[in-house]
N, C-alpha and C positions, 0 to 999 in steps of 0.2 A: 651608201655607211660602208662603215668596214665590217671585217668580218672577227673583229675581237669580241669579247665576251664585255656587253652592258649592262650592268646590272643597277638595281636601285640597291639590294643588297648584296654588296661583293660575295662572289663564293668565298667561304672562308669566313667570314664574318659572323660571331654570333648572334642571333637574335633572341627575343625574347618571345615565350608562348610558344614555342616548336612542341608540336606532337613528338619529336623523336628525343625529349628530354627523358631519361628513365629506360632508352632503350639500348642494347647493350651490342645487338646484332648476332650474337651468339646462335650457331647453328647446330642442335644437334639432335633435330627430327623427332622429337620426344613432344613436343606441346604445341599449343595453338589447333588444336582439333578443330575448332569452331563446332554451334549447332548443326545437327544435322551430318555431321562428318559421323561414321562407327569408328571406335578405338581403332588405333592400328593405320587407319586409311591414308592420312600426311606422311607418315613416315614412311610408306609402301609406294607412294607416288615421288616422294623426293628418290628414291633409290631407283626406282625405275628411270629420273631423268638424270642422275648420275651416271647412269650407263651410257648415255648418250656422250658424254666425255672421256670414258675410257674405250668403248666398245663402237659408237655411233649406229648403232642397230639400225635397220634399215624400215623402221617400225613408225607409222603413227603413234601420240599419245594414245594412252590407254581413256576409255570413254569418262571414267569417273573424273579426268586432269580437269572436262570443261564445265563438269557440275558438282565439284566436290566446295562446299562451303570452309571446310577447313583450308584447304589448296587456295583459295581465292582471298581467306583472310591474309594467308602468308604472301600473295602475289601486291595485295594492298600496301603492306609496309616494306616488304623486301625488294621491291621490282617498283612499283609506282610512288613510292615512298621516299627512294633516292634515285630516281633515272630521270635523264631528261625527256621533257613531254611537250613535243610542237603544237601549239595553243593557237597559232595564228600566221597570215603572213604579215608583212609591215604595212602592207597599203591599209590593213584596217585599223593600224593603230599609227598611219600619217601623221593628224592631227594631233598639235597641243592639246594636251587636258581631253583625251582619247581613250578609251578605255573597252576591255573583252570582259566576260567572266565564264569561266567554264567549269564542269565537274571533273573531276581526274579520281576514280575508284572510291567515291562517295567523300570527298573534299573537295567545297568549293575553291575556287583560283580566282581571282582579281588581277589582272594584268592592267597596268596604266602608261600612259608616256604623260609626263607633267608639261606643264608651262614650258620646259625648260629642254626638252625634248630627253629626257632623262627615262629608263622604262623600270618600272618597278612591278614587283609580283606579292602577293600578298593574301592573308586568307580574309574575305568581307565580311566574317561573323563579329558584331559588333561587342567590346569586350565589356559590357556594361551585362546585359543579360540575353547574349548569343543570338539576337536576331540578327538575318543576313542583311547587308547594306546592300545589295542588288543581289537578285537571281539568276542561278547560271544560263545562259543562253541570250542577256543583255548586253548590249554592246551599243555606243554612241559616245557621246563629250560630256565630260561634268567637271566644275570648277571643285568641286566635292561632293564628300557622299554623307546623308545624313540618314542616321535610322530611323525606321515610320515607328517605330516603337517608343522611343522618350528620347528623338530627337538629337540625341549624341551625333557630332561633325567631325568627319577626320577627310584628311588631305587625300591628294592624289598619291603622295611617300606614305601614307599610313599612319600619319602621326595625328595622335588626339587635334583638334582645333577646337572644340566647344563641347560642353556637359553641362545641359540644364543643371540649375540646382543642388550642384554636389559642393559647393564651398564650405559648407557646414560640415560635411565628413572630415575630420582631422587624419584619415590614415590615408586617403584619397592622393595622389600625385600627377596631376596632370602631363606633367612632364615627364613621365616613365610610361604612359599609356600610349600604346601604340597598336596596331594590326602585327598580328605575327607575319612575319615578311619570309619570302623564298628565293631562292636563288634564279634569274632571271637572263638569259641570253639571245643574243640578235643574230643569226648566222647568216649571210648573205640573203637579207632578208626575211628569215624564217625565225620566228620569236618561240624560244622555247622556257618552260618553267621546269624548276627541280624543287620539289616540295623540302629538301634537306640544304638549306639555307648555306652550309659549308661543304657544298658537292664542289668535288673535283669540275673545274673546266671543262666545258662542250668542245672548244672550236680544237683542242690540240687531237683529239678523238678523231677527230674530221677531214685534217690536214691532209688527203691523201684524196679524199673524195673534191676538198678544194681544189687540188690542181687536175682533177678528170675533168669537171663540170668550168676548166677555166672560159672554154670558149664557148659558153652556152652563156655567158656575162649575166650570171644572176641577179647581180645588183644594178642591173637595167631592166629587168623585168618586171610588166604591170601586171596586176590581178584582174583578168577581165571577166572570170564567171566565179563564183563561191558558193558552199553549200554545207548546210549543217542538219541531221539525220539523224535519228537512231532506230539502230537495228536492233532486231530481237534475238541475239546469237553472243554467248560467251565472245570476249576478246581476242582470244587466241584462234578460234574457229576463223576469226577475219582476217589475224594476221598471218597464219599461215597459209592463208588464200590466196595473203597478196607475196607471199615469197614463192611462189612459183605458177610459171605458164601453161602449164600443163591442163589447167581448167579450162582456158581457153575455148577448146573445142566443146566441151559439154554447156558452161553457161554463155559464152558470146561468140553461137556459130557465124554469125554475120557481122554483129560487129567491129570484131576483133581477130578471130582467124583467119579473115584472109589478109591481115598484116603482118602480123604474130602470132602463127600457128601455131598449137599446143603441142606439138608434136617436135619442133626443135629444139635443139639442146641449148640449153643453158649455162655460161660460163658463172661460178659464183668464186669471190673473191670475199674472205674474211679480214679485215684490216684490225678490230678490235672488240671486245664487250660489247660497243656500242655503235658498230658500224662496220655497212658489208655491202657487195655491191655486187647486182645482177647483171648480166651482159645479154640480150635477145636478139635474134638477127631478123632484121624487115625480110618480107618478102622482095621487096624492090625500095633503094634510097629513097632518103625523102628530100625533097627538094627543100634548097634556103635561101632565102633575100637579104636577110639582115646579119644574120650570125654568121661568124668565118671557120664552118665546124669543118672537120676533116673529113675523110671518104669515109674511115668507119667510125666514123660518129654517125655519119648520115645515115651508114649502113646498119643501126642496130639501135634498140630502145635501152639507154642504160638506166637502169633501177637502182636507187641507191636508199637505204633503209638506216635509221637511228633507232637503235633498239631503246623501250621496247615498241613501240606502236606508229612509228612516224616512217612514211614512204615516200620518194620521190622518184617519178619518170620522166625522162626526158626525150622527148618523141620529134626529131628534130628542131623545131622553131617554136614547140608547144609544149610548155613544163607542166606537170601536173602533180599537185601533191597533195596528200593523206594522212590524217591523223585516225588512231582509231582507239580512241579513249573507254575505259570501260566504266560504266554507269554502277550497274551492277552486275551480279554473278552473271545473268543472262541477258545485259543490255549494253550496247555499245555506240557511245557518240562515235561519228564518222562525219569528220570536220574535212575542207579539203577546198582546192582552187586548182583553177586553169590559169598558168602566166604563158605571157608572150612579151617579146620584145617592145618595148615603148615605140621604138621606132616607126615599126609593123601597123601601128595605131594612128601615125597622121595622115590626115586626109579619112581617113574610112568612116564609116558607119559604126560607130563603137558600139552603141545600144543594139545594132543587129548581131553583130560579132558577138557579143554576150549572149544574144539568146540563143545564138548557132552554139558556142558554146558550153551554155548550161544545159543545152539540150542535150547534147552528145553526150556528158556526163552524165544527164539523168538516164539516159537507157543503159548506160554501163553497170553506172549505181544500182539500176534497180533490177538487173539480172543476178549480181551477185549477192545485192539482198535477198530475193527470193529464194535462192540457191544456199545461202549459207544459214537464214534462220529456218530451212528445211532439215539440214545438218544436226541445226539445236534441237530443235524440237525429235530427235529419232537420238541422241546422246543416252537419254536414261532410258532406252530400250532396253529389256533383259537380253536380247540379242545384239547390241552392239558389240561390235568388237575392234581390236588394233587391227589396221590393215598394214600389207607390204607397200612401201615407197616406191615409187618407178623411178629409173634412172633419171626421168626428167623433172625430178623432184626435191633437187642438193639442195637449195635454197630453205627446204621445209626441215631438215635437220641442222642447218646453218643457226637455223632459228631458235630449234629445242634445245643447243647446244649454248647460248646465250641465256637462254631461260634457265638452264640448269645453273648458271654460273650465277646469277641475280638470287635464285632462289638458293643456295648453296654456300655463299660467301658472305662473312661478316664484315660489317662494317669496314675493319682495318683494311681489309684485301678485296675492296670493293670500289673501283670497278675492277682492278688489277690489271692483268697481260693474258693471252689466249692461252 
């Protein structure tokens, strides 16, 4: 498949029922404190974030950035309400009439591939009495979705196809009843959703990354293993960890430290408010059998990030993708998978390779999860404080800068330029 935008609701097309109605995107730092946030806390946190754009202090975020209800509410609207979020790999939606459902910062999102192969993104909440048609975590195949409450039925494009005992309501127009639509895009097999149906296209922001990954032939990759689990930490705790290799010496001394040591230098390139690349050297080059990788590509781990929460790590002929999606202020959904060239699976014991891949990923994820959940338990301490960042963590500051842009820019200037 191509790298262009594939939409059930084309970016820029209006959709009914969008949660963005009435939101003007103004950023004045004066409102939205949220329950549990002391007066003035959110404006103060926004000012600290603004400093990363002006001075780029080599400091971690204030501890309250990971536990402030008011800041989290702003993140829900200004970050996850208008950014592209990675929800699945194409192999999870390969068949006609397939679907996956995930939660994104308190919003339920249903992604389908209809009988014609077209992708659609929508809210799965019935337009009658707000019953979810499917719950987050659900996946499979269906020709339609029936509300279990009063049996209203919707097609895979979100349009109402049946509503029981509604003909005698003269104000009800079934032709104008459909599930609120979101923008959806497929980029090299990765399926992204944006809750803003009028979102700017994703692919142009990733054009340079597409060039970088040409030899990895992402469109010919197969998903060998996958996982979906919930970690008890703020999404930013997980994302900033993914933006640096420094932690490998502590969290992964036996699994990753031997191949990508935490003391090595990381080269960071920021392409746009949505796209960032990390380049990390291997201790020895990766062996390749199928892909035409260059010597430089064999010698480096290529890490790519799509703000706010998607990461892709290309390590020789193995690609690992992760999406770190907030479920609540202190809970993060971790979805991901391991990809390999389809040619590498020919004649192989695929089940055994899948077991090995998922076992390896499980070890890495467990090490990160245990460490990051410990960090989250500490953010509320009276003695927690900002820390000085190491020169080995340039990606963390780059993430903070993109976060600041998202929280401080109104809709008319989002995503904008660097």
